[in-house]
Every structure is written in C-alpha cells, then in structure tokens.
C-alpha positions as CSV (number, residue, x, y, z in Angstrom):
1,X,93.4,-54.8,-53.9
2,X,95.2,-57.3,-51.7
3,X,92.0,-59.3,-51.2
4,X,91.3,-59.3,-54.9
5,X,94.7,-60.5,-55.8
6,X,94.8,-63.3,-53.1
7,X,91.4,-64.6,-54.3
8,X,92.5,-64.4,-57.9
9,X,95.7,-66.5,-57.1
10,X,93.6,-69.0,-55.3
11,X,91.1,-69.3,-58.2
12,X,94.0,-69.6,-60.6
13,X,95.6,-72.3,-58.6
14,X,92.3,-74.3,-58.5
15,X,91.8,-73.8,-62.2
16,X,95.2,-75.2,-62.9
17,X,94.0,-78.4,-61.3
18,X,90.8,-78.5,-63.3
19,X,88.5,-77.8,-60.4
20,X,86.0,-75.0,-59.4
21,X,86.0,-73.1,-56.2
22,X,83.8,-70.4,-54.7
23,X,84.2,-68.3,-51.6
24,X,80.9,-66.9,-50.4
25,X,81.5,-65.2,-47.1
26,X,82.3,-62.0,-45.4
27,X,85.6,-60.3,-45.1
28,X,87.7,-61.3,-42.1
29,X,87.5,-59.0,-39.1
30,X,90.8,-57.7,-37.7
31,X,90.1,-57.7,-34.0
32,X,92.2,-57.4,-30.9
33,X,92.2,-61.2,-30.4
34,X,95.0,-61.7,-32.8
35,X,96.1,-65.1,-31.3
36,X,92.6,-66.6,-31.5
37,X,92.0,-65.0,-34.9
38,X,94.9,-66.9,-36.4
39,X,93.6,-70.3,-35.4
40,X,92.2,-72.8,-37.9
41,X,89.9,-75.8,-37.6
42,X,89.4,-78.6,-40.1
43,X,86.7,-81.3,-39.6
44,X,86.9,-84.4,-41.8
45,X,83.6,-86.3,-41.9
46,X,84.4,-90.0,-42.8
47,X,81.1,-91.2,-44.1
48,X,79.9,-94.8,-43.9
49,X,80.8,-95.8,-40.4
50,X,84.6,-96.0,-40.2
51,X,85.9,-99.0,-38.2
52,X,87.7,-97.7,-35.2
53,X,89.1,-101.0,-34.2
54,X,91.1,-101.0,-37.5
55,X,91.9,-97.2,-37.4
56,X,93.6,-97.6,-34.0
57,X,93.8,-101.3,-33.4
58,X,94.1,-102.2,-29.7
59,X,96.5,-105.0,-30.4
60,X,97.5,-105.0,-26.7
61,X,93.9,-105.8,-25.7
62,X,93.8,-109.6,-25.0
63,X,90.4,-109.9,-26.7
64,X,91.2,-108.1,-29.9
65,X,92.7,-110.8,-32.1
66,X,90.0,-113.4,-31.3
67,X,87.2,-111.0,-32.0
68,X,88.6,-109.7,-35.3
69,X,89.9,-113.1,-36.6
70,X,91.0,-112.7,-40.2
71,X,90.6,-108.9,-40.3
72,X,92.8,-108.3,-37.2
73,X,95.7,-106.1,-37.7
74,X,98.9,-107.9,-36.7
75,X,100.9,-106.9,-33.6
76,X,103.7,-104.3,-33.6
77,X,106.8,-105.3,-35.5
78,X,105.1,-108.0,-37.6
79,X,104.5,-107.8,-41.4
80,X,101.4,-105.7,-41.9
81,X,101.5,-104.9,-38.2
82,X,100.1,-101.9,-36.4
83,X,102.2,-98.7,-36.1
84,X,102.9,-98.4,-32.4
85,X,101.5,-95.6,-30.3
86,X,101.7,-97.2,-26.8
87,X,101.6,-100.7,-25.3
88,X,97.9,-101.1,-26.2
89,X,97.2,-99.0,-29.3
90,X,98.6,-98.6,-32.7
91,X,97.5,-97.2,-36.0
92,X,96.5,-99.0,-39.1
93,X,99.6,-99.5,-41.3
94,X,98.0,-97.3,-44.1
95,X,98.1,-94.3,-41.7
96,X,101.8,-93.6,-42.1
97,X,101.4,-89.8,-42.2
98,X,99.2,-89.8,-39.1
99,X,101.8,-92.0,-37.3
100,X,104.6,-89.6,-38.2
101,X,102.6,-86.8,-36.7
102,X,101.8,-88.8,-33.6
103,X,105.4,-89.5,-33.0
104,X,106.0,-85.7,-33.1
105,X,103.2,-85.2,-30.6
106,X,100.8,-83.8,-33.3
107,X,98.2,-86.6,-33.5
108,X,96.1,-88.3,-30.9
109,X,93.4,-90.9,-31.0
110,X,90.0,-90.9,-29.3
111,X,89.3,-94.7,-29.2
112,X,85.8,-95.0,-27.9
113,X,83.8,-92.0,-29.0
114,X,80.2,-91.9,-30.3
115,X,77.3,-89.5,-31.0
116,X,74.2,-89.7,-28.8
117,X,72.5,-91.6,-31.6
118,X,72.1,-95.4,-31.1
119,X,70.0,-96.4,-34.1
120,X,73.0,-97.6,-36.2
121,X,71.4,-95.9,-39.3
122,X,73.7,-93.9,-41.6
123,X,70.9,-91.4,-42.3
124,X,70.2,-90.7,-38.7
125,X,73.7,-90.9,-37.3
126,X,75.2,-88.6,-39.9
127,X,72.4,-86.1,-39.2
128,X,73.3,-86.2,-35.5
129,X,77.0,-86.0,-36.2
130,X,76.7,-82.9,-38.4
131,X,73.8,-81.1,-36.8
132,X,75.2,-81.5,-33.2
133,X,71.7,-82.2,-31.9
134,X,70.8,-84.8,-29.3
135,X,68.5,-86.7,-31.7
136,X,68.1,-87.1,-35.4
137,X,66.5,-84.2,-37.2
138,X,66.8,-82.1,-34.0
139,X,68.3,-79.2,-35.8
140,X,68.1,-77.7,-39.3
141,X,71.5,-76.2,-39.4
142,X,75.0,-77.6,-38.8
143,X,77.1,-77.1,-35.6
144,X,80.0,-75.6,-37.6
145,X,77.7,-73.0,-39.0
146,X,76.4,-72.2,-35.5
147,X,80.1,-71.9,-34.5
148,X,80.5,-69.3,-37.1
149,X,77.5,-67.5,-35.7
150,X,79.0,-67.6,-32.2
151,X,82.3,-66.2,-33.4
152,X,80.8,-63.5,-35.6
153,X,80.4,-60.7,-32.9
154,X,84.2,-60.9,-32.1
155,X,85.6,-61.9,-35.5
156,X,84.0,-62.7,-38.8
157,X,85.7,-65.6,-40.6
158,X,85.2,-67.6,-43.7
159,X,84.5,-71.3,-44.0
160,X,84.8,-73.8,-46.8
161,X,83.1,-77.1,-47.5
162,X,85.2,-79.6,-49.5
163,X,82.5,-81.9,-50.9
164,X,80.3,-82.7,-53.9
165,X,77.5,-80.8,-52.2
166,X,77.2,-78.5,-49.1
167,X,77.2,-80.8,-46.1
168,X,74.8,-80.3,-43.2
169,X,77.6,-79.5,-40.8
170,X,78.1,-76.1,-42.6
171,X,74.5,-75.4,-43.6
172,X,72.8,-72.4,-41.9
173,X,72.4,-68.7,-42.0
174,X,76.1,-67.9,-42.2
175,X,77.3,-68.3,-45.8
176,X,80.2,-70.6,-46.5
177,X,82.2,-71.4,-49.6
178,X,82.4,-74.7,-51.4
179,X,85.0,-76.5,-53.4
180,X,84.5,-79.8,-55.3
181,X,87.9,-81.1,-56.4
182,X,87.9,-83.4,-59.4
183,X,89.8,-86.1,-57.4
184,X,87.4,-86.1,-54.4
185,X,85.2,-89.1,-54.6
186,X,81.4,-89.5,-54.2
187,X,79.1,-86.8,-55.5
188,X,76.6,-88.5,-53.4
189,X,77.3,-92.2,-53.0
190,X,75.4,-92.2,-49.7
191,X,72.0,-92.7,-51.3
192,X,72.0,-96.5,-51.6
193,X,73.1,-96.7,-48.0
194,X,70.4,-94.3,-46.9
195,X,67.8,-96.4,-48.8
196,X,69.1,-99.5,-47.0
197,X,68.6,-97.8,-43.7
198,X,65.1,-96.6,-44.5
199,X,64.0,-100.0,-45.5
200,X,66.0,-102.0,-42.9
201,X,62.8,-103.3,-41.2
202,X,61.0,-104.1,-44.4
203,X,61.0,-108.0,-44.6
204,X,61.3,-107.9,-48.4
205,X,63.3,-104.8,-49.4
206,X,65.6,-104.7,-46.3
207,X,67.4,-108.0,-47.0
208,X,67.4,-107.3,-50.7
209,X,69.1,-103.9,-50.4
210,X,71.6,-105.2,-47.9
211,X,72.5,-108.1,-50.1
212,X,72.7,-105.8,-53.1
213,X,75.2,-103.5,-51.4
214,X,77.4,-106.4,-50.4
215,X,77.3,-107.7,-54.0
216,X,78.1,-104.2,-55.3
217,X,81.1,-104.0,-53.0
218,X,82.3,-107.4,-54.1
219,X,81.7,-106.5,-57.8
220,X,83.9,-103.4,-57.4
221,X,86.6,-105.5,-55.9
222,X,86.4,-108.1,-58.6
223,X,86.4,-105.5,-61.4
224,X,89.5,-103.9,-59.8
225,X,91.2,-107.2,-59.7
226,X,90.3,-108.0,-63.3
227,X,91.7,-104.6,-64.4
228,X,94.9,-105.3,-62.4
229,X,95.3,-108.7,-64.0
230,X,94.8,-107.2,-67.5
231,X,97.3,-104.5,-66.9
232,X,99.9,-107.1,-65.7
233,X,99.3,-109.3,-68.7
234,X,99.6,-106.4,-71.1
235,X,102.9,-105.4,-69.6
236,X,104.2,-109.0,-69.9
237,X,104.1,-109.7,-66.2
238,X,102.6,-113.0,-65.0
239,X,99.1,-112.5,-63.6
240,X,99.1,-113.3,-59.9
241,X,96.2,-113.0,-57.5
242,X,96.6,-110.3,-54.8
243,X,95.8,-111.1,-51.1
244,X,92.7,-108.9,-51.4
245,X,91.1,-107.1,-54.3
246,X,91.3,-103.4,-53.9
247,X,89.7,-100.5,-55.7
248,X,91.9,-98.1,-57.6
249,X,93.3,-95.3,-55.6
250,X,95.4,-92.3,-56.4
251,X,97.4,-91.2,-53.3
252,X,98.9,-88.3,-55.3
253,X,95.4,-86.9,-56.1
254,X,94.3,-87.4,-52.4
255,X,97.4,-85.5,-51.2
256,X,96.7,-82.8,-53.7
257,X,93.3,-82.3,-52.1
258,X,95.0,-81.7,-48.8
259,X,97.7,-79.3,-50.1
260,X,95.1,-77.3,-52.1
261,X,92.9,-76.9,-49.0
262,X,96.1,-75.7,-47.2
263,X,96.8,-73.2,-50.0
264,X,93.3,-71.8,-49.7
265,X,93.6,-71.5,-45.9
266,X,96.9,-69.6,-46.1
267,X,95.4,-66.9,-48.4
268,X,94.5,-63.6,-46.9
269,X,90.8,-63.8,-46.0
270,X,90.9,-67.5,-46.8
271,X,88.8,-70.0,-44.8
272,X,89.8,-70.6,-41.2
273,X,87.1,-73.3,-40.8
274,X,86.9,-76.2,-43.3
275,X,84.7,-79.3,-43.5
276,X,85.9,-82.1,-45.7
277,X,83.7,-85.1,-46.7
278,X,85.2,-88.5,-47.5
279,X,82.9,-91.4,-48.4
280,X,82.9,-95.2,-48.7
281,X,83.9,-96.4,-45.2
282,X,80.9,-98.8,-45.1
283,X,82.8,-102.1,-45.1
284,X,80.2,-104.9,-44.8
285,X,82.2,-107.3,-46.9
286,X,85.9,-107.9,-47.8
287,X,87.1,-105.3,-45.3
288,X,90.6,-106.8,-45.1
289,X,93.3,-106.2,-42.6
290,X,96.6,-104.5,-43.5
291,X,95.4,-104.7,-47.2
292,X,91.9,-104.6,-48.5
293,X,89.0,-102.2,-49.0
294,X,89.3,-100.4,-45.7
295,X,93.1,-100.1,-46.1
296,X,92.5,-98.2,-49.4
297,X,90.1,-95.8,-47.8
298,X,92.4,-95.2,-44.9
299,X,95.3,-94.6,-47.3
300,X,93.2,-92.0,-49.0
301,X,92.4,-90.3,-45.7
302,X,96.1,-90.4,-44.7
303,X,97.2,-88.8,-47.9
304,X,94.6,-86.0,-47.5
305,X,95.8,-85.4,-43.9
306,X,99.5,-85.6,-44.9
307,X,99.0,-83.1,-47.7
308,X,97.1,-80.7,-45.4
309,X,99.8,-80.8,-42.6
310,X,102.7,-80.4,-45.0
311,X,100.9,-77.8,-47.1
312,X,100.1,-75.6,-44.1
313,X,103.7,-75.2,-43.1
314,X,104.1,-72.9,-40.1
315,X,100.4,-72.5,-39.9
316,X,100.0,-76.1,-38.9
317,X,101.0,-74.9,-35.4
318,X,97.7,-72.9,-35.3
319,X,95.6,-75.7,-36.7
320,X,93.5,-78.5,-35.2
321,X,92.0,-81.3,-37.4
322,X,89.4,-83.7,-36.2
323,X,88.5,-86.7,-38.4
324,X,85.3,-88.4,-37.2
325,X,82.6,-90.8,-38.4
326,X,78.9,-91.4,-37.6
327,X,79.4,-94.7,-35.8
328,X,81.8,-97.6,-35.5
329,X,81.4,-101.2,-36.5
330,X,80.9,-104.5,-34.8
331,X,83.7,-105.9,-32.7
332,X,83.3,-109.3,-34.3
333,X,84.0,-110.0,-38.0
334,X,80.9,-111.1,-40.0
335,X,80.5,-114.0,-42.4
336,X,81.6,-112.0,-45.5
337,X,84.9,-110.8,-44.1
338,X,83.5,-107.4,-43.1
339,X,81.9,-105.7,-40.1
340,X,78.4,-104.3,-39.6
341,X,77.0,-101.1,-38.1
342,X,78.2,-100.5,-34.6
343,X,78.4,-97.8,-31.9
344,X,81.7,-96.3,-30.7
345,X,84.5,-95.7,-33.1
346,X,87.9,-93.9,-33.2
347,X,88.3,-90.2,-34.0
348,X,91.6,-88.7,-35.0
349,X,92.8,-85.3,-33.6
350,X,95.7,-83.8,-35.3
351,X,97.6,-80.5,-35.4
352,X,100.5,-78.5,-34.1
353,X,98.3,-77.0,-31.4
354,X,97.6,-80.2,-29.6
355,X,98.5,-81.1,-26.0
356,X,101.0,-83.8,-26.4
357,X,99.8,-86.6,-24.1
358,X,98.0,-89.9,-24.5
359,X,94.6,-90.9,-25.8
360,X,91.6,-88.7,-25.4
361,X,88.9,-90.3,-23.3
362,X,88.8,-93.8,-21.7
363,X,89.3,-97.2,-23.1
364,X,86.4,-99.6,-22.1
365,X,88.4,-102.7,-23.2
366,X,87.0,-105.5,-25.4
367,X,86.1,-107.8,-22.6
368,X,82.8,-109.6,-23.5
369,X,81.0,-108.1,-20.5
370,X,82.2,-104.6,-21.6
371,X,80.9,-104.7,-25.2
372,X,77.9,-102.5,-25.9
373,X,74.9,-104.8,-26.4
374,X,77.3,-107.7,-26.7
375,X,78.5,-106.6,-30.1
376,X,80.1,-103.1,-30.3
377,X,82.9,-101.1,-28.7
378,X,81.2,-99.3,-25.8
379,X,81.2,-95.5,-26.0
380,X,83.1,-93.7,-23.2
381,X,83.0,-90.2,-24.7
382,X,80.2,-88.2,-26.3
383,X,81.2,-86.8,-29.7
384,X,79.8,-83.4,-28.7
385,X,82.2,-83.4,-25.7
386,X,85.2,-83.9,-28.0
387,X,84.0,-81.1,-30.4
388,X,83.3,-78.8,-27.4
389,X,86.7,-79.3,-26.0
390,X,88.3,-78.3,-29.3
391,X,86.1,-75.3,-29.7
392,X,86.6,-74.1,-26.2
393,X,90.4,-74.6,-26.0
394,X,91.3,-73.8,-29.6
395,X,88.8,-71.1,-30.6
396,X,87.9,-69.7,-27.2
397,X,84.2,-70.3,-27.3
398,X,82.5,-70.0,-24.0
399,X,80.6,-72.8,-22.3
400,X,77.2,-71.2,-22.4
401,X,77.4,-70.9,-26.2
402,X,78.6,-74.5,-26.5
403,X,75.9,-75.9,-24.3
404,X,72.9,-74.0,-25.7
405,X,73.7,-72.5,-29.1
406,X,76.2,-74.7,-30.9
407,X,75.1,-78.0,-29.3
408,X,71.6,-77.4,-28.0
409,X,70.5,-79.0,-24.7
410,X,73.9,-80.6,-24.3
411,X,75.0,-79.4,-20.8
412,X,75.4,-83.0,-19.6
413,X,78.1,-83.6,-22.4
414,X,80.9,-81.7,-20.7
415,X,83.7,-80.5,-22.8
416,X,86.7,-82.8,-23.0
417,X,89.7,-81.1,-21.5
418,X,93.4,-81.2,-22.3
419,X,93.0,-81.8,-26.0
420,X,94.6,-78.6,-27.1
421,X,97.6,-77.0,-25.5
C-alpha cells in the first residue's frame, strides 16, 4: 500500500504540472548495504557541444582573452565577469546556483575532459558519450543501463530518463522510467545537426546545411529581438536594442524541472539514477559572452541544477550530479561570433557527497603549442575515467565491472580518484 500511495502522489504532482510520467522498473531491494543503497546519481547530457571555455572560463590563463576576443568572459570583479573559483578558473556569470554550491564545496569543474571520439561529429560523439564504448556504435546499450545491471545482484533500483525520448544512455535490458516535462525543450532538435554531420564531407550539401543552421540560429535570435521590441512598444517603453539577441527562456519552468525530479527521487521506490537531456548548446554563431545564446542555455542548465539541489533537501548529501557534453568547441572565436566543434570541454560535478578540493584532472593551458591540433582545448582526462571514478566511489562498483561490463575494453582509462568523499 505504501508503494501505491507514493506512486500515486508522484503521478498527481506531475499531473498538476500538465505532464506525464511513467515508472517502469522493479521494486527497490532492501539489502544490507544501506549506506550505498541510499545514494543517488544524476547525469545531465548537454547536447550540442557545450563550450567549456565559457562554462568555466580560465580568465587567469594569459592566452584566454586573445583567443576568445569578443566572446571572452570578463575577469573577476568586472561587469559580466566570471564568478571566481580560484586564481585561474571562474564560472560563467549565468551559473549563479552552481557557483553558490561551489563556494559550499558542493560543485567542482573538470576543465579538460573528452570522450575517446575525435571525429567532432554530434552523431558519433553523443553515441560514444552515452554508450560508454571506445568507438562510435561500439555498444547497443547505454552505460547507465549497464550500471543498473551491475548493481542488480546486490540492490535493484529504479532509473528515470527526463527527455522527449528514451536516450541511449539508459537504453538496454533493464527497464527504466521516462518523464517528458512540458517545459523541457527539444523533442528531437538534434536531427538537423545530425544531418549536417552526415553530409559534412559532401561538397554541395555540407556547406549548405552548415550555412542553413547558422541562418536558423540567427533567425531565432532576430525573431526573439523583434518580439522583445514589440512587447516594449506595447507597454509604452522605448524600444532599445539589447547587446545580444536572446531566445525566450523561462527560468521558473527550468527550476520546476529540477524540483520535480527531486520530488520523484525522494519518493519511496523512486528513481535513484536519473538521466536528464538538455539540448541546443551548438553555438556556431552569435554565442555571446556574459549575455547571448550560450548564456541563455547555461541559465537554463543552472536553474535545473539549482532546483534539483534545493528540492532534494537532506538527500542532496547522498547525491552526485555530473553534467557533461559530447565535445567542446574551438579555442578561437569564428567569423560569425561563435565557435565550431572542438575536443575537450568542461564537465560539472555537483552534490553534497563530493570531496571538497580543487579541479578534477589537469589543465593543459591554452598556450598555442598545447592546443589540440592547433585549435581545441587539449583533453587531459578521459570521460570514462570521470564516470568510473563516480561509480566506484559513490556507488561502490568494482573495477572489473567498470573496465569490462559498464565501459567495455576500457582498462587503460583508469578511474579518476578523489572525486567523491
């Protein structure tokens, strides 16, 4: 009866928001490992290639400002400046909730992390990020689903995908629930980008699709600005151009996504493992600095993370959140005020269960000789090593399962240590 009532309350809560939710899983197993059994993991997949040099701008690196030019985040203490973490790194000013957590020792950055894939293709890189394989299409299931398989003999737990469709990261033989909130964007906005990747080498279609995507981004920005101007005129305010056109965002709706996920996770037999998909980080044009297209996406991400941390309450101390992307972006700004597909990016690791010390991994610097292929932030940490470290230290998964089952043929990617307390 307790399980029925808890599920009913969760469904009623979702219905009050005008959304649908389904839990398709097995009842939680009450085992002897009560400490491990209470721990929770959330993986946020930021689709499109999130720009790590803006997420955690290394404003203390002497080469940063000259590489980034007009999209550089200003130094600490200046208007629109980075939110300070240490003498080298800050956070984008849109990441205020993440910064608050960082100051409390509950958020860390991984400033030069990458998957094993080097193709700079959304389609391939997202497959590698979510499958956990060494190469694209190397596995038909997701590494989070294989994590559920590895945990099943000791403790059967539920998982939830927060997405317009079931993402690869949770696909596999272990059933998982799904929730598609009305405020979550992109029921599959990746298709145009995937097509651009597929035809990248076609002399006719490749340039046409790339140009079309840039035009689409600029058209969205222009439409947003036109709507803003119209609203201002209708209210009697003088119409003034903004520094950068920005798409409409609703931080309250984004925060509600986070708090609702937290509500589900706190229910008896609720999901302990959650995957959240957030789209539209592909900023080829009009990326902006403290304001602009990327700032809007980061503000959305920040609101989701803030809602999640606040909503979990005391359970935040048992939780680790990893926000990662398929690849970073070029170190240099391009001719349309954006950045192109790169290699290493920044991942965010958050939670009350973190070890409270410094960055995760090494910083390669932005010296010209240190750039990967003279264009990208060089990777110093394998994404699988980051995930392995979290799974080992937070969920107690053994090395053999990590190296062979969850991330096949990955023994050379040794688990990052000291991420979780």
